[in-house]
C-alpha positions in Angstrom: 0.0 0.1 0.3 1.1 3.4 -1.0 0.0 6.9 0.5 1.4 10.2 0.5 2.6 9.5 4.4 4.9 6.9 3.4 5.9 7.9 -0.4 9.3 9.3 -1.0 9.0 12.9 -0.9 10.9 15.4 -2.6 10.9 19.6 -3.0 11.0 21.1 -6.6 11.0 24.6 -8.1 10.1 27.7 -5.6 9.3 25.4 -2.5 7.0 22.9 -3.9 6.2 19.6 -2.6 5.9 16.4 -4.6 5.7 12.1 -4.0 6.4 9.4 -5.8 3.6 7.3 -5.7 4.7 4.8 -8.5 8.1 5.6 -9.9 9.0 2.9 -13.1 10.6 3.3 -16.4 6.9 2.6 -18.1 4.9 4.6 -15.4 5.6 7.5 -12.9 2.8 8.7 -10.6 3.3 11.6 -8.4 1.0 13.7 -5.8 2.2 17.1 -5.7 1.3 20.5 -4.2 1.9 24.1 -5.3 1.6 26.7 -3.0 -0.2 30.0 -3.9 1.8 32.0 -6.6 4.1 29.1 -7.8 5.0 27.7 -11.1 7.2 25.3 -12.7 9.4 26.0 -15.9 7.7 25.9 -19.3 9.1 22.5 -20.6 7.7 19.4 -23.1 8.2 15.7 -23.3 9.1 14.1 -26.3 7.9 11.0 -25.6 6.0 10.8 -22.2 2.2 11.6 -22.6 1.1 13.0 -18.9 -2.3 13.5 -17.3 -2.8 16.3 -14.7 -5.7 15.6 -12.3 -6.5 18.3 -10.0 -7.5 17.2 -6.2 -7.8 20.5 -4.1 -7.8 24.0 -5.5 -7.2 25.4 -9.2 -4.0 24.4 -11.5 -3.5 26.9 -14.2 -2.3 24.9 -16.9 -1.1 26.6 -20.3 -0.7 24.1 -23.0 0.7 25.4 -26.4 -0.3 28.9 -25.8 -4.0 28.3 -24.4 -4.5 28.9 -20.7 -6.7 26.5 -18.7 -8.2 26.6 -15.1 -8.5 23.3 -13.7 -10.7 22.5 -11.2 -11.0 19.7 -8.1 -11.8 16.5 -9.6 -10.8 17.7 -13.5 -8.0 16.5 -15.4 -5.9 17.8 -18.7 -3.9 15.7 -20.8 -0.9 16.6 -22.0 0.4 15.0 -25.4 4.2 14.1 -26.1 5.9 17.1 -27.4 3.6 19.9 -26.3 4.7 22.8 -24.6 3.3 23.4 -21.2 3.7 25.3 -17.6 1.7 24.4 -14.8 0.8 27.4 -12.4 -0.9 28.3 -9.2 -2.4 31.6 -10.0 -4.7 31.5 -7.0 -4.4 32.7 -3.1 -4.2 28.8 -1.8 -2.7 25.8 -2.4 -2.9 23.5 -5.4 -2.9 19.5 -5.0 -2.7 17.1 -8.3 -1.5 14.3 -9.4 0.7 13.6 -12.8 0.6 10.2 -14.2 3.3 10.1 -16.9 3.7 7.1 -19.4 6.5 6.2 -19.9 8.4 7.9 -17.1 9.5 11.3 -17.8 13.2 10.7 -16.5 15.6 11.7 -19.3 12.6 13.1 -20.9 12.3 16.9 -20.4 13.0 19.7 -22.3 13.2 22.9 -20.4 12.0 26.0 -22.6 12.7 30.1 -21.8 
């Protein structure tokens, strides 16, 4: 059994938290939490397909130049090669799951 309480924890970006729930070459499942006003770098994955599913709060996702406000219990798919950036533009933390197939390890290109 895996949970946020016993999963491997990591810190990324500007004081954001993450937990590895499944970490295999063919699939990566993570639970992430972004404090208010934080963002990740705009990037893309050449091979990996991702699905972001919001658990709590509102995630702002820029996908190929189009903004999406993803609310709790909603998700968005990010196809391989698609430029994207997750942000928290609200005054509250946002928590979400990211499922990547295959893993994004070694398959990320940051953009300026």
